[in-house]
C-alpha positions as CSV (number, residue, x, y, z in Angstrom):
1,X,64.0,36.3,27.0
2,X,62.6,34.5,25.1
3,X,60.5,32.5,26.9
4,X,60.0,34.5,29.8
5,X,56.7,33.7,30.9
6,X,55.8,29.9,30.5
7,X,59.8,29.5,32.0
8,X,58.6,31.7,35.4
9,X,55.3,29.8,35.0
10,X,57.3,26.4,34.5
11,X,59.0,27.5,37.9
12,X,56.5,27.4,39.6
13,X,53.6,25.4,39.0
14,X,56.8,22.8,39.0
15,X,57.7,23.5,42.3
16,X,53.7,23.5,44.1
17,X,53.4,19.5,42.8
18,X,54.6,16.7,40.7
19,X,53.5,16.1,37.0
20,X,53.6,13.3,34.3
21,X,53.5,12.8,31.1
22,X,50.4,13.1,30.3
23,X,49.5,16.5,32.3
24,X,51.6,17.6,29.2
25,X,49.2,16.1,26.6
26,X,48.3,19.8,25.1
27,X,44.3,19.8,25.8
28,X,43.2,22.6,23.2
29,X,45.9,20.7,20.0
30,X,44.1,24.5,17.8
31,X,45.8,26.9,20.3
32,X,49.0,24.7,20.8
33,X,49.4,24.7,16.7
34,X,48.4,28.7,17.4
35,X,50.8,28.9,20.1
36,X,53.9,27.2,18.2
37,X,53.3,29.1,14.7
38,X,53.4,32.4,17.2
39,X,55.8,30.9,18.6
40,X,58.3,30.4,15.4
41,X,57.1,33.8,13.4
42,X,58.4,35.3,16.9
43,X,62.0,33.0,15.9
44,X,62.0,33.1,11.8
45,X,62.6,37.5,12.3
46,X,64.7,37.3,15.0
47,X,66.9,35.2,12.3
48,X,65.7,37.8,10.3
49,X,66.7,39.8,12.2
50,X,70.4,38.7,11.9
51,X,71.2,37.9,9.3
52,X,69.8,41.3,8.4
53,X,72.7,43.2,10.7
54,X,75.4,40.7,9.8
55,X,75.5,41.5,5.9
56,X,72.8,43.8,4.6
57,X,73.0,44.7,1.1
58,X,73.5,40.0,1.5
59,X,70.8,39.8,2.9
60,X,69.3,42.6,0.9
61,X,70.2,41.0,-2.0
62,X,68.4,37.4,-1.2
63,X,65.3,39.6,-0.4
64,X,65.7,40.7,-3.5
65,X,65.9,38.0,-5.6
66,X,63.0,35.5,-3.5
67,X,60.6,38.5,-4.7
68,X,61.2,39.1,-8.6
69,X,60.9,35.0,-8.3
70,X,57.6,35.5,-7.4
71,X,56.3,38.4,-8.7
72,X,57.8,36.8,-12.4
73,X,56.5,34.2,-14.4
74,X,58.6,31.2,-15.7
């Protein structure tokens, strides 16, 4: 499960009391941003793995082309 910890916590918490929209607003915006970045990185890594498993040759050619584009001056 991708968000197992969050699902477990949400499942337990919603049975303890009712939540309003105001309760869902992040209190620490910086911590929330950091969490979102970590989740995006995990999604990106999973997507790269899927692309590689689907067609390793095409994936490696794409990575090489991107590397060469950055390494060589325009």
